[in-house]
N, C-alpha and C positions, 0 to 999 in steps of 0.2 A: 429614560435617561439613566445612565449608570453613575454610581458614585465611585470615584477613583482615588487611590492613594499609592504613592511610590516610596519604597524603602530601599536603603542600601544594606547588603548583607556581607559579612566578612568572608564566609566560606560558601560561595554559590553552589558548589557541587554537593556539599553536605546538606545544604538547604533544599536542594532539588530532591534528594533522597527522602528527606523528612516530609516534603510536600506530597510526594507520591504515596508515602505510607498514610498520611493524613486523609488522603482521598478515599480510602477504603470504606469509610462510613457511608458513602453516598450510593444511591440507586443507579444514577447515571454518571458515568465517568468517561471523559475523553482526555487522554494524555498523549501529547505529541512531543517527541524528544529528538533533537538533532545530534545528541551525543558529542557536542563540542566539535562537530565535524567542520573542517576548514572549507567553508562555502560562503562566497560573497552574496549568494542569492537568498540565504535564509534570513527571516525577519526576527526570529526569536531563538534562544537556546532551547527553551521548552515552554509548553503551554499546558495548563490544566484547566479544564472546564467541567463543572460538576452541577448536579441538581437541576433538573429540567423545570423551567418556568412554562414553556410551551414545547410541543414536539409534533413531528409529522412522521408517520410510518405508513408505507403503502406497498402494494405489489407493483409490477411494471406498468400497468395500464395507465397511460397519461402521466407517468411518474414525473417526467421533467416539467410538464406544465404545472403540476401540483407543487413541485419544488420551487419553480419560478415564482408562483403566487406566494408561497410561504416566505421565501427569501426577501421578496419585495415588501411584503406586509409587515414582517418583523422589523426590517431595516436595522438589524442588530447582528451581533456575533451569533452564528449558528455552526454547530459541529455535527458531523455524522458521516455516513457512507453511501456510496453508490455501488450496487452489486453488478457483477458482469451481466446478469440477465436483464438489465435495463436495455440491452441490445434489442430486446423484443418490443420496446417502446420506440426506439430509434428507427428500426427497420422491420419489415414483415418477416420476423423470425420467431422461433419457438424454443422452449427448453423442456424436453420431455425425459431427460435422463434421471437416474436415481438421485434422490436427495435425502440425506439424513439429518441435516442441520436445521432446516425450516426457519431460516432468518427471513425477515421482511426484505423485499428487494431494495427498498430505500428507507433510511431512518436518519432523521436529523433532529436536534433539539437546541433550544435557546436556553443557555445555562443561567442560573441565578448568580453563579460565582465563576469568575475567570481570573486566573493568575498567570502572569507572564514573567519569564526569567530571561534577561539579556545582560551578559557580563555580570556585574555585581548589583544590578538593579532588579528589584522585584516590584511588579505593578499588580495591584488588586483592582478589579472592575466588577462591582456588585450591583445587581438589580434589587430594588425594594429592601435596602439595607436597614437593619434594626440597630439603633443607637450606635455603639462602638463596635459593631460586628467585625469590621476589618481588623481593628487592633486586637480584639479578642482572639480572632482566628490566627493572626500572626503569632501571638504568644503561644497558642496551642500548638502550632506547627513547630515552633522553635524548641518546645519542650518535649517533643516526641522522641522516644527512644527507638532507634532503628534496630529491628530484630534481624538476625542473619537468616538466610534462607534455610529452612529445614528440609531435609530429604523427604521426598514423597514416595508413595508406593509406585514402583516402576509401571509405566503404561506400555502395554504390548500393542503395537500397531500392526495392522495387516494391510497388504496391498489390495486395492480393489480389482486389479488385473495382475496376472502373473507376468514374469519376465518374458516368457515365450509369447503370451498374448500381446504384450507391449511391442515386441519386435515385429510381430505380424501386422499390427496396426500401423507401425511406421512404414512398413513395406507398402501397405495400401495407400498411405499418405503420399509416398513417393510415386506411386502409380498416377495419382491425381496430378502431381507436379509434372511428370513426364508427358502426360496427356495434354498439358497446358491449361488445366482447370484453374490452377493457382501457381504461384512461383515461390511462396513461402507460407507456412502455417505454424502456429504455436500449438503443439500437442501436449496435453497434460494428463497426469494420472494421480489418483487420490490414494492416500494412506489414511486409515481410520481406526477408531476403537469405539466399541459400544459399551454402554452401562459402566462408564468410568467416572470416578470422582477425582477431580483435581482442584487445586487452588489456582485459578487463572492468574491472580496477581503475582504469586511467587514464581510461576512458570514464566511469566513475562520478565520478571527481574533476572531470572537465570538466563533466558534466551538473549536478553539485551546485553548482559554482561559478557557473553562469549561472542557476540556479533558486533555490538556497538555501531549500528548502521546510521546513516544520516536522516532516515525517515521512519524511525521507530514509532510504534503506536500501541497503546493499550486502550481498548474500547470496551466499556461495559454498559450495555443498554438493556435493562431488565435481566433476562436470562441469556442474552446474546453476548458472547465474549470474543474479542479479537485480540490476539497476541502476535504482534507484527514486528519483524526485524527487516523491514523493507529497505533496500538500498536505492530505490528508484523513485524519482519524481514523475508524476503524470503530467500535471499542468499547473502553472502558477500565473496569476494575474495580479499585477500591481500597476494601478493607473491604467494606461492603455498598452502596457507592455505585457506580452505573453511569453512564457518560457516552458518548453517541454524538454525532458532529458531521457529519451528512451535508452534502455539497456539491451544490447544483444551481443553476446560473446562472453563466455565464462571459462576461467581456468583455475585450477587448484592452487593453493598456497603451499609452500615448502618451508620446513624449519631451517634448512641451510640457506643462508643469505644469497650466496651466489646462484644456487639452483632456483631460488625464488625469483631473482632478477631475470634469469634466463627464461623462466616460464612466462613472466610478464612480457618480455620482449617477443617471445614466440607468439603470444596472443595478439600483440600489436601488429604483427606482420602476417598473421594467418589469413590467407585469401578467403577461406570459407567463412570465418567469423566476421571479417570485414564486409563481405557481400551480404550476410545476414543483417548487419547493422545498417548498411547503406540502403537496403530495400525498405527497412522500417523508417529510416530518416526521410526517404522520398514519400512514404505514406503520410507521415506526420506533416511534412511540408504541404502536401495536398490538402489534408484536413484543415490546417490552419489558414491556408489561402482562401478558404470559403468564408472566413469571418475577418480576414485581415485587410488592412489598407493595402492597396495595390503596390507591389514591389517591396513590401516590408518584411517578407519572410526570408530569414537568413539562417545559415548553419554556422554558428559561432565556434563549435568544436565538433570534429568528426572523428569517431573511433578513438577516443582518448582512453588510455588505460587508467582506471581508478582501482586502488588496492584497498580491500577491506580485510577484516580479521580472518574470514573464512575463505574468500575467493578474490581473484582479480576479475574485473569486469571491463568491457568496452562500452563507453558511454558517449553519446553525442548530445549536443545542446542546440536546439532549434528555437529561434526567437521570432517574434512578429509584433506588429502594432495592430491592436484590435480596431476594426472599423467603427465609425461613429454609429450610435444607436443600436449596437449589438448588446442585448442584456447579458449579464455575467453567466447565467445558467445556459444561455444559448451557446456560449463558447464551449461549455462542457458537452452539451448535447451533440454539437457538430462533430466533435472529435472522439466521442465515446462509442465503443470501448477503445482503449488505447491500442495503437498499432502493434506495440511490442508484445501484446498478449493475444493478438488475433492472427495477423498475417496479411498477405496481399495477393490479389485484390481482397479487400476487407470482407465484403459480404459473402463472396464465394468461400473464403477461408472459414468464416464463422459457420456456414452451413456444413462444411466438411468436418470441422471440429465437432459439431453437435452430433454428427452421424457416427464418428469414430470413438469419441470419448464415452466412458461409461457413467460418469458422475456429472450431475449439474454443478457448475462452478460456484454459483452463488456469490458470496462476497470475495472469494478468491478470484483474482484477475479484475476485481473492481478497484475502488479508490476510497481512501479515508482522508478527510481534511476539514477545512473550515471556510466560511465566508466572513468577511468583515462588514461593519455597518455601511461602508461605502461601496460594497460589491466587489472588492478584491477577494481573491481566494488562493488557496494552495492545497494541492491534493497529491498524495503518494500513489503508488501502484501496490495493491495488496498481493505481494509475493513473500516467500520465506516467512509464512505466517501460519499460526495454529488457530483454528476456529473451534469454539466449544459452546454447546447449548447446555446450560446447567440444569435445565428442566428435564429434557429427555436423555441427558448424560451422553450425548454423542460428540465425539472429538474427531477432527479431520484436519489434515493438511495436504496440499497438493503441490506438485512440482512438474515442471515441463521445460520445453526448449523449442527453439525454432527449427523447423525441418525445411531444408532446401534440397535442391537436386544433388548437392555434394554431401548430404548427410549419410553417415554410416549408422545403422540401427544400434549396434552394440555401443558405439561411442555416445550416442544420444542417451542411451540408458545409463551409462556411467555418469554423464552430466547430471541426470536427474538424481541419482544417488548422492552425488557431491552436494547438490543444492539442498537435499534433505538432511544432511549430516548434522547440522546444529540443532534442528528440531528433534531429531531422534535422540541426540545426546541429552537434551533437557528433559525429555519425557521418560527416558529409560534410566536416568541417573548415571550414565556412563562417564 
């Protein structure tokens, strides 16, 4: 049982900044921030979970079974991540590419302390509380002085593959599409830096400031750090209602208002971008239909343009009612990895991705989120994210895009560079 207290705060935004700064003292941190994004589907403005009471970390072997047991046994709030390579648990697949990060394939923890922010309300939910711990922590948070981000030593990142190699690999992917092996696949490339010292907390604050996405996350589990400016929801469950919001279709922003509106309109009407999105929507519908009540899978929004600080995106919203007696973890297992990061048909796409990509994806293309005590959950898609292992000092971020029969290799490369822009900026102090 958790001890709970609710407080009103006068300046929620400032309190949120102080709360994040306060979290730095803990070994395990999960920070999820919607950045006040105008979304009817979000439960909280921000959530902070710290200090593990129990935890599970494992490789992909029977990972979903282990997570199911852990989630049902704790029957509490748990926070953590699913790496892309859990595909090897779901299907008869493997991951043999280079890996520099060495994150566990799955890592969740049951926090001692959880703090929720919604509007001007702050909720504290503590396990094993000592005396007036909540009141003491509230006072400590309110008295914190927020330090401005200090400039760090610029991080030089290198591409795992050259531009010419990337273009050649896209041509090979197109050969698979023209042969009929697949009709869409998400191809990604890694940018990395070795033997680098960074402060992940300040890098997160800088990245979030220039991106302000609706599914931002900062995760610190031992030496494993995720700095995420994700704009994409993977899957949410509330009661028997499921919501998936795949992104496919990206366009740049422009400083000139008229030009920016024109670019957004062009994205909305681009046949190639629309076809990419619709293919993935069909894949998501198929995934959800395996666990949904008959006839309940619906597309509430199709190819709607959403505008973020860095880019315009085409987003669709697919909903369903989960069938009776389907455990929460099973809903994730059935739809994992998310279609927007694989392609279609999914298994064939994943096999070809593995063959053509040079780096093991790990947490990139995976998901970060939480389960509630009643088995509801909400997970993002780990994109626009920097990963950092503070023990071996390896830093990595990956970018990619959907390849279809209409793809032009040069344009796909330009899209990758566009998606990498914000991460490059915060790492190089540009």
